[in-house]
Chimera marker file (.cmm) of the C-alpha trace (Angstrom):
<marker_set name="trace">
<marker id="1" x="0.000" y="0.000" z="0.000" r="1" g="1" b="0" radius="0.5"/>
<marker id="2" x="2.687" y="2.516" z="0.943" r="1" g="1" b="0" radius="0.5"/>
<marker id="3" x="4.474" y="2.016" z="-2.367" r="1" g="1" b="0" radius="0.5"/>
<marker id="4" x="1.255" y="3.067" z="-4.125" r="1" g="1" b="0" radius="0.5"/>
<marker id="5" x="1.686" y="6.447" z="-2.450" r="1" g="1" b="0" radius="0.5"/>
<marker id="6" x="4.780" y="6.996" z="-4.589" r="1" g="1" b="0" radius="0.5"/>
<marker id="7" x="3.170" y="6.449" z="-7.978" r="1" g="1" b="0" radius="0.5"/>
<marker id="8" x="4.391" y="9.165" z="-10.360" r="1" g="1" b="0" radius="0.5"/>
<marker id="9" x="7.502" y="9.784" z="-8.253" r="1" g="1" b="0" radius="0.5"/>
<marker id="10" x="11.127" y="9.271" z="-9.243" r="1" g="1" b="0" radius="0.5"/>
<marker id="11" x="12.067" y="8.560" z="-5.639" r="1" g="1" b="0" radius="0.5"/>
<marker id="12" x="12.601" y="4.887" z="-4.817" r="1" g="1" b="0" radius="0.5"/>
<marker id="13" x="12.836" y="4.042" z="-1.109" r="1" g="1" b="0" radius="0.5"/>
<marker id="14" x="15.106" y="1.037" z="-1.771" r="1" g="1" b="0" radius="0.5"/>
<marker id="15" x="17.663" y="3.252" z="-3.506" r="1" g="1" b="0" radius="0.5"/>
<marker id="16" x="17.177" y="6.227" z="-1.248" r="1" g="1" b="0" radius="0.5"/>
<marker id="17" x="18.737" y="9.568" z="-1.938" r="1" g="1" b="0" radius="0.5"/>
<marker id="18" x="16.750" y="12.798" z="-2.048" r="1" g="1" b="0" radius="0.5"/>
<marker id="19" x="13.107" y="12.193" z="-1.045" r="1" g="1" b="0" radius="0.5"/>
<marker id="20" x="10.241" y="14.406" z="-2.224" r="1" g="1" b="0" radius="0.5"/>
<marker id="21" x="9.448" y="17.333" z="0.038" r="1" g="1" b="0" radius="0.5"/>
<marker id="22" x="5.944" y="16.116" z="0.800" r="1" g="1" b="0" radius="0.5"/>
<marker id="23" x="7.346" y="12.868" z="2.250" r="1" g="1" b="0" radius="0.5"/>
<marker id="24" x="9.825" y="14.756" z="4.390" r="1" g="1" b="0" radius="0.5"/>
<marker id="25" x="7.099" y="17.142" z="5.561" r="1" g="1" b="0" radius="0.5"/>
<marker id="26" x="4.857" y="14.187" z="6.389" r="1" g="1" b="0" radius="0.5"/>
<marker id="27" x="7.664" y="12.761" z="8.509" r="1" g="1" b="0" radius="0.5"/>
<marker id="28" x="7.873" y="16.001" z="10.470" r="1" g="1" b="0" radius="0.5"/>
<marker id="29" x="4.103" y="15.721" z="11.041" r="1" g="1" b="0" radius="0.5"/>
<marker id="30" x="4.656" y="12.105" z="12.056" r="1" g="1" b="0" radius="0.5"/>
<marker id="31" x="6.916" y="13.244" z="14.886" r="1" g="1" b="0" radius="0.5"/>
<marker id="32" x="4.027" y="15.303" z="16.261" r="1" g="1" b="0" radius="0.5"/>
<marker id="33" x="1.605" y="12.388" z="15.798" r="1" g="1" b="0" radius="0.5"/>
<marker id="34" x="4.053" y="10.095" z="17.574" r="1" g="1" b="0" radius="0.5"/>
<marker id="35" x="4.305" y="12.518" z="20.486" r="1" g="1" b="0" radius="0.5"/>
<marker id="36" x="0.492" y="12.658" z="20.796" r="1" g="1" b="0" radius="0.5"/>
<marker id="37" x="0.087" y="8.858" z="20.484" r="1" g="1" b="0" radius="0.5"/>
<marker id="38" x="-1.672" y="7.474" z="23.524" r="1" g="1" b="0" radius="0.5"/>
<marker id="39" x="-0.623" y="4.097" z="24.854" r="1" g="1" b="0" radius="0.5"/>
<marker id="40" x="-3.086" y="1.362" z="23.984" r="1" g="1" b="0" radius="0.5"/>
<marker id="41" x="-4.411" y="3.036" z="20.832" r="1" g="1" b="0" radius="0.5"/>
<marker id="42" x="-3.791" y="2.130" z="17.205" r="1" g="1" b="0" radius="0.5"/>
<marker id="43" x="-0.664" y="3.374" z="15.498" r="1" g="1" b="0" radius="0.5"/>
<marker id="44" x="-1.200" y="6.929" z="14.249" r="1" g="1" b="0" radius="0.5"/>
<marker id="45" x="-1.361" y="7.850" z="10.584" r="1" g="1" b="0" radius="0.5"/>
<marker id="46" x="-0.454" y="10.942" z="8.611" r="1" g="1" b="0" radius="0.5"/>
<marker id="47" x="-1.726" y="11.939" z="5.197" r="1" g="1" b="0" radius="0.5"/>
<marker id="48" x="0.695" y="11.494" z="2.329" r="1" g="1" b="0" radius="0.5"/>
<marker id="49" x="-0.628" y="12.499" z="-1.067" r="1" g="1" b="0" radius="0.5"/>
<marker id="50" x="-4.197" y="12.298" z="0.195" r="1" g="1" b="0" radius="0.5"/>
<marker id="51" x="-3.744" y="8.793" z="1.638" r="1" g="1" b="0" radius="0.5"/>
<marker id="52" x="-3.461" y="7.785" z="5.281" r="1" g="1" b="0" radius="0.5"/>
<marker id="53" x="-0.113" y="6.139" z="5.964" r="1" g="1" b="0" radius="0.5"/>
<marker id="54" x="0.921" y="4.662" z="9.303" r="1" g="1" b="0" radius="0.5"/>
<marker id="55" x="3.988" y="6.145" z="10.894" r="1" g="1" b="0" radius="0.5"/>
<marker id="56" x="5.911" y="2.886" z="10.518" r="1" g="1" b="0" radius="0.5"/>
<marker id="57" x="5.109" y="2.708" z="6.785" r="1" g="1" b="0" radius="0.5"/>
<marker id="58" x="6.180" y="6.305" z="6.332" r="1" g="1" b="0" radius="0.5"/>
<marker id="59" x="9.423" y="5.440" z="8.106" r="1" g="1" b="0" radius="0.5"/>
<marker id="60" x="9.892" y="2.633" z="5.578" r="1" g="1" b="0" radius="0.5"/>
<marker id="61" x="9.485" y="5.103" z="2.737" r="1" g="1" b="0" radius="0.5"/>
<marker id="62" x="12.285" y="7.226" z="4.184" r="1" g="1" b="0" radius="0.5"/>
<marker id="63" x="14.480" y="4.292" z="5.259" r="1" g="1" b="0" radius="0.5"/>
<marker id="64" x="17.312" y="5.286" z="2.896" r="1" g="1" b="0" radius="0.5"/>
<marker id="65" x="16.623" y="9.022" z="2.553" r="1" g="1" b="0" radius="0.5"/>
<marker id="66" x="19.927" y="10.877" z="2.775" r="1" g="1" b="0" radius="0.5"/>
<marker id="67" x="18.376" y="14.326" z="3.245" r="1" g="1" b="0" radius="0.5"/>
<marker id="68" x="19.416" y="16.187" z="6.373" r="1" g="1" b="0" radius="0.5"/>
<marker id="69" x="16.642" y="16.648" z="8.896" r="1" g="1" b="0" radius="0.5"/>
<marker id="70" x="16.123" y="20.142" z="10.352" r="1" g="1" b="0" radius="0.5"/>
<marker id="71" x="17.945" y="20.505" z="13.664" r="1" g="1" b="0" radius="0.5"/>
<marker id="72" x="14.907" y="21.534" z="15.702" r="1" g="1" b="0" radius="0.5"/>
<marker id="73" x="12.920" y="18.468" z="14.648" r="1" g="1" b="0" radius="0.5"/>
<marker id="74" x="15.977" y="16.264" z="15.081" r="1" g="1" b="0" radius="0.5"/>
<marker id="75" x="16.419" y="17.384" z="18.674" r="1" g="1" b="0" radius="0.5"/>
<marker id="76" x="12.678" y="17.106" z="19.312" r="1" g="1" b="0" radius="0.5"/>
<marker id="77" x="12.599" y="13.484" z="18.119" r="1" g="1" b="0" radius="0.5"/>
<marker id="78" x="15.744" y="12.679" z="20.086" r="1" g="1" b="0" radius="0.5"/>
<marker id="79" x="14.036" y="14.009" z="23.221" r="1" g="1" b="0" radius="0.5"/>
<marker id="80" x="11.020" y="11.737" z="22.628" r="1" g="1" b="0" radius="0.5"/>
<marker id="81" x="12.833" y="8.459" z="21.981" r="1" g="1" b="0" radius="0.5"/>
<marker id="82" x="14.545" y="6.306" z="24.590" r="1" g="1" b="0" radius="0.5"/>
<marker id="83" x="18.339" y="6.506" z="24.444" r="1" g="1" b="0" radius="0.5"/>
<marker id="84" x="18.689" y="2.925" z="23.198" r="1" g="1" b="0" radius="0.5"/>
<marker id="85" x="17.141" y="3.944" z="19.856" r="1" g="1" b="0" radius="0.5"/>
<marker id="86" x="19.401" y="6.915" z="19.247" r="1" g="1" b="0" radius="0.5"/>
<marker id="87" x="22.640" y="6.241" z="21.079" r="1" g="1" b="0" radius="0.5"/>
<marker id="88" x="23.588" y="6.991" z="24.631" r="1" g="1" b="0" radius="0.5"/>
<marker id="89" x="25.200" y="10.372" z="23.943" r="1" g="1" b="0" radius="0.5"/>
<marker id="90" x="22.124" y="11.761" z="22.082" r="1" g="1" b="0" radius="0.5"/>
<marker id="91" x="24.364" y="14.033" z="20.013" r="1" g="1" b="0" radius="0.5"/>
<marker id="92" x="23.311" y="14.439" z="16.417" r="1" g="1" b="0" radius="0.5"/>
<marker id="93" x="22.730" y="10.774" z="15.743" r="1" g="1" b="0" radius="0.5"/>
<marker id="94" x="19.455" y="11.409" z="13.911" r="1" g="1" b="0" radius="0.5"/>
<marker id="95" x="20.754" y="13.987" z="11.469" r="1" g="1" b="0" radius="0.5"/>
<marker id="96" x="19.268" y="12.388" z="8.321" r="1" g="1" b="0" radius="0.5"/>
<marker id="97" x="15.701" y="11.345" z="7.665" r="1" g="1" b="0" radius="0.5"/>
<marker id="98" x="16.940" y="7.768" z="7.218" r="1" g="1" b="0" radius="0.5"/>
<marker id="99" x="18.532" y="7.667" z="10.652" r="1" g="1" b="0" radius="0.5"/>
<marker id="100" x="15.473" y="9.248" z="12.246" r="1" g="1" b="0" radius="0.5"/>
<marker id="101" x="13.075" y="6.942" z="10.385" r="1" g="1" b="0" radius="0.5"/>
<marker id="102" x="14.996" y="3.844" z="11.470" r="1" g="1" b="0" radius="0.5"/>
<marker id="103" x="15.037" y="4.913" z="15.120" r="1" g="1" b="0" radius="0.5"/>
<marker id="104" x="11.372" y="5.907" z="15.135" r="1" g="1" b="0" radius="0.5"/>
<marker id="105" x="10.237" y="2.745" z="13.360" r="1" g="1" b="0" radius="0.5"/>
<marker id="106" x="12.210" y="0.577" z="15.761" r="1" g="1" b="0" radius="0.5"/>
<marker id="107" x="10.520" y="2.172" z="18.725" r="1" g="1" b="0" radius="0.5"/>
<marker id="108" x="7.067" y="2.049" z="17.115" r="1" g="1" b="0" radius="0.5"/>
<marker id="109" x="7.523" y="-1.651" z="16.353" r="1" g="1" b="0" radius="0.5"/>
<marker id="110" x="8.443" y="-2.256" z="19.971" r="1" g="1" b="0" radius="0.5"/>
<marker id="111" x="5.408" y="-0.298" z="21.182" r="1" g="1" b="0" radius="0.5"/>
<marker id="112" x="3.054" y="-2.151" z="18.829" r="1" g="1" b="0" radius="0.5"/>
<marker id="113" x="4.407" y="-5.539" z="19.901" r="1" g="1" b="0" radius="0.5"/>
<marker id="114" x="3.590" y="-4.620" z="23.497" r="1" g="1" b="0" radius="0.5"/>
<marker id="115" x="-0.010" y="-3.966" z="22.478" r="1" g="1" b="0" radius="0.5"/>
<marker id="116" x="-0.263" y="-7.427" z="20.933" r="1" g="1" b="0" radius="0.5"/>
<marker id="117" x="1.423" y="-9.243" z="23.824" r="1" g="1" b="0" radius="0.5"/>
<link id1="1" id2="2" r="1" g="1" b="0" radius="0.2"/>
<link id1="2" id2="3" r="1" g="1" b="0" radius="0.2"/>
<link id1="3" id2="4" r="1" g="1" b="0" radius="0.2"/>
<link id1="4" id2="5" r="1" g="1" b="0" radius="0.2"/>
<link id1="5" id2="6" r="1" g="1" b="0" radius="0.2"/>
<link id1="6" id2="7" r="1" g="1" b="0" radius="0.2"/>
<link id1="7" id2="8" r="1" g="1" b="0" radius="0.2"/>
<link id1="8" id2="9" r="1" g="1" b="0" radius="0.2"/>
<link id1="9" id2="10" r="1" g="1" b="0" radius="0.2"/>
<link id1="10" id2="11" r="1" g="1" b="0" radius="0.2"/>
<link id1="11" id2="12" r="1" g="1" b="0" radius="0.2"/>
<link id1="12" id2="13" r="1" g="1" b="0" radius="0.2"/>
<link id1="13" id2="14" r="1" g="1" b="0" radius="0.2"/>
<link id1="14" id2="15" r="1" g="1" b="0" radius="0.2"/>
<link id1="15" id2="16" r="1" g="1" b="0" radius="0.2"/>
<link id1="16" id2="17" r="1" g="1" b="0" radius="0.2"/>
<link id1="17" id2="18" r="1" g="1" b="0" radius="0.2"/>
<link id1="18" id2="19" r="1" g="1" b="0" radius="0.2"/>
<link id1="19" id2="20" r="1" g="1" b="0" radius="0.2"/>
<link id1="20" id2="21" r="1" g="1" b="0" radius="0.2"/>
<link id1="21" id2="22" r="1" g="1" b="0" radius="0.2"/>
<link id1="22" id2="23" r="1" g="1" b="0" radius="0.2"/>
<link id1="23" id2="24" r="1" g="1" b="0" radius="0.2"/>
<link id1="24" id2="25" r="1" g="1" b="0" radius="0.2"/>
<link id1="25" id2="26" r="1" g="1" b="0" radius="0.2"/>
<link id1="26" id2="27" r="1" g="1" b="0" radius="0.2"/>
<link id1="27" id2="28" r="1" g="1" b="0" radius="0.2"/>
<link id1="28" id2="29" r="1" g="1" b="0" radius="0.2"/>
<link id1="29" id2="30" r="1" g="1" b="0" radius="0.2"/>
<link id1="30" id2="31" r="1" g="1" b="0" radius="0.2"/>
<link id1="31" id2="32" r="1" g="1" b="0" radius="0.2"/>
<link id1="32" id2="33" r="1" g="1" b="0" radius="0.2"/>
<link id1="33" id2="34" r="1" g="1" b="0" radius="0.2"/>
<link id1="34" id2="35" r="1" g="1" b="0" radius="0.2"/>
<link id1="35" id2="36" r="1" g="1" b="0" radius="0.2"/>
<link id1="36" id2="37" r="1" g="1" b="0" radius="0.2"/>
<link id1="37" id2="38" r="1" g="1" b="0" radius="0.2"/>
<link id1="38" id2="39" r="1" g="1" b="0" radius="0.2"/>
<link id1="39" id2="40" r="1" g="1" b="0" radius="0.2"/>
<link id1="40" id2="41" r="1" g="1" b="0" radius="0.2"/>
<link id1="41" id2="42" r="1" g="1" b="0" radius="0.2"/>
<link id1="42" id2="43" r="1" g="1" b="0" radius="0.2"/>
<link id1="43" id2="44" r="1" g="1" b="0" radius="0.2"/>
<link id1="44" id2="45" r="1" g="1" b="0" radius="0.2"/>
<link id1="45" id2="46" r="1" g="1" b="0" radius="0.2"/>
<link id1="46" id2="47" r="1" g="1" b="0" radius="0.2"/>
<link id1="47" id2="48" r="1" g="1" b="0" radius="0.2"/>
<link id1="48" id2="49" r="1" g="1" b="0" radius="0.2"/>
<link id1="49" id2="50" r="1" g="1" b="0" radius="0.2"/>
<link id1="50" id2="51" r="1" g="1" b="0" radius="0.2"/>
<link id1="51" id2="52" r="1" g="1" b="0" radius="0.2"/>
<link id1="52" id2="53" r="1" g="1" b="0" radius="0.2"/>
<link id1="53" id2="54" r="1" g="1" b="0" radius="0.2"/>
<link id1="54" id2="55" r="1" g="1" b="0" radius="0.2"/>
<link id1="55" id2="56" r="1" g="1" b="0" radius="0.2"/>
<link id1="56" id2="57" r="1" g="1" b="0" radius="0.2"/>
<link id1="57" id2="58" r="1" g="1" b="0" radius="0.2"/>
<link id1="58" id2="59" r="1" g="1" b="0" radius="0.2"/>
<link id1="59" id2="60" r="1" g="1" b="0" radius="0.2"/>
<link id1="60" id2="61" r="1" g="1" b="0" radius="0.2"/>
<link id1="61" id2="62" r="1" g="1" b="0" radius="0.2"/>
<link id1="62" id2="63" r="1" g="1" b="0" radius="0.2"/>
<link id1="63" id2="64" r="1" g="1" b="0" radius="0.2"/>
<link id1="64" id2="65" r="1" g="1" b="0" radius="0.2"/>
<link id1="65" id2="66" r="1" g="1" b="0" radius="0.2"/>
<link id1="66" id2="67" r="1" g="1" b="0" radius="0.2"/>
<link id1="67" id2="68" r="1" g="1" b="0" radius="0.2"/>
<link id1="68" id2="69" r="1" g="1" b="0" radius="0.2"/>
<link id1="69" id2="70" r="1" g="1" b="0" radius="0.2"/>
<link id1="70" id2="71" r="1" g="1" b="0" radius="0.2"/>
<link id1="71" id2="72" r="1" g="1" b="0" radius="0.2"/>
<link id1="72" id2="73" r="1" g="1" b="0" radius="0.2"/>
<link id1="73" id2="74" r="1" g="1" b="0" radius="0.2"/>
<link id1="74" id2="75" r="1" g="1" b="0" radius="0.2"/>
<link id1="75" id2="76" r="1" g="1" b="0" radius="0.2"/>
<link id1="76" id2="77" r="1" g="1" b="0" radius="0.2"/>
<link id1="77" id2="78" r="1" g="1" b="0" radius="0.2"/>
<link id1="78" id2="79" r="1" g="1" b="0" radius="0.2"/>
<link id1="79" id2="80" r="1" g="1" b="0" radius="0.2"/>
<link id1="80" id2="81" r="1" g="1" b="0" radius="0.2"/>
<link id1="81" id2="82" r="1" g="1" b="0" radius="0.2"/>
<link id1="82" id2="83" r="1" g="1" b="0" radius="0.2"/>
<link id1="83" id2="84" r="1" g="1" b="0" radius="0.2"/>
<link id1="84" id2="85" r="1" g="1" b="0" radius="0.2"/>
<link id1="85" id2="86" r="1" g="1" b="0" radius="0.2"/>
<link id1="86" id2="87" r="1" g="1" b="0" radius="0.2"/>
<link id1="87" id2="88" r="1" g="1" b="0" radius="0.2"/>
<link id1="88" id2="89" r="1" g="1" b="0" radius="0.2"/>
<link id1="89" id2="90" r="1" g="1" b="0" radius="0.2"/>
<link id1="90" id2="91" r="1" g="1" b="0" radius="0.2"/>
<link id1="91" id2="92" r="1" g="1" b="0" radius="0.2"/>
<link id1="92" id2="93" r="1" g="1" b="0" radius="0.2"/>
<link id1="93" id2="94" r="1" g="1" b="0" radius="0.2"/>
<link id1="94" id2="95" r="1" g="1" b="0" radius="0.2"/>
<link id1="95" id2="96" r="1" g="1" b="0" radius="0.2"/>
<link id1="96" id2="97" r="1" g="1" b="0" radius="0.2"/>
<link id1="97" id2="98" r="1" g="1" b="0" radius="0.2"/>
<link id1="98" id2="99" r="1" g="1" b="0" radius="0.2"/>
<link id1="99" id2="100" r="1" g="1" b="0" radius="0.2"/>
<link id1="100" id2="101" r="1" g="1" b="0" radius="0.2"/>
<link id1="101" id2="102" r="1" g="1" b="0" radius="0.2"/>
<link id1="102" id2="103" r="1" g="1" b="0" radius="0.2"/>
<link id1="103" id2="104" r="1" g="1" b="0" radius="0.2"/>
<link id1="104" id2="105" r="1" g="1" b="0" radius="0.2"/>
<link id1="105" id2="106" r="1" g="1" b="0" radius="0.2"/>
<link id1="106" id2="107" r="1" g="1" b="0" radius="0.2"/>
<link id1="107" id2="108" r="1" g="1" b="0" radius="0.2"/>
<link id1="108" id2="109" r="1" g="1" b="0" radius="0.2"/>
<link id1="109" id2="110" r="1" g="1" b="0" radius="0.2"/>
<link id1="110" id2="111" r="1" g="1" b="0" radius="0.2"/>
<link id1="111" id2="112" r="1" g="1" b="0" radius="0.2"/>
<link id1="112" id2="113" r="1" g="1" b="0" radius="0.2"/>
<link id1="113" id2="114" r="1" g="1" b="0" radius="0.2"/>
<link id1="114" id2="115" r="1" g="1" b="0" radius="0.2"/>
<link id1="115" id2="116" r="1" g="1" b="0" radius="0.2"/>
<link id1="116" id2="117" r="1" g="1" b="0" radius="0.2"/>
</marker_set>
């Protein structure tokens, strides 16, 4: 389903590189949705090209995105995630969308598995 979001786009998540601005903007919205996510509820979604996409699927779309994430959002996400997902020193480890997406998806997967267990 998430790949269908990228129809008519030159960006390929498997290859990575420069992701479209709307995907990067959706990821920044995803950080806010993640922060507002209440324990015990379904995984949040954000709209990407008029389609709801779960945060973990959006993270998959940006898995290899080499674009640099804005510093404010980087620090905000680092403050939300447990240290084990971003490194103990918390110093600039999430500077690309790929790094941030991998950390966020890892934590979301862990949270979702707790809901199932």
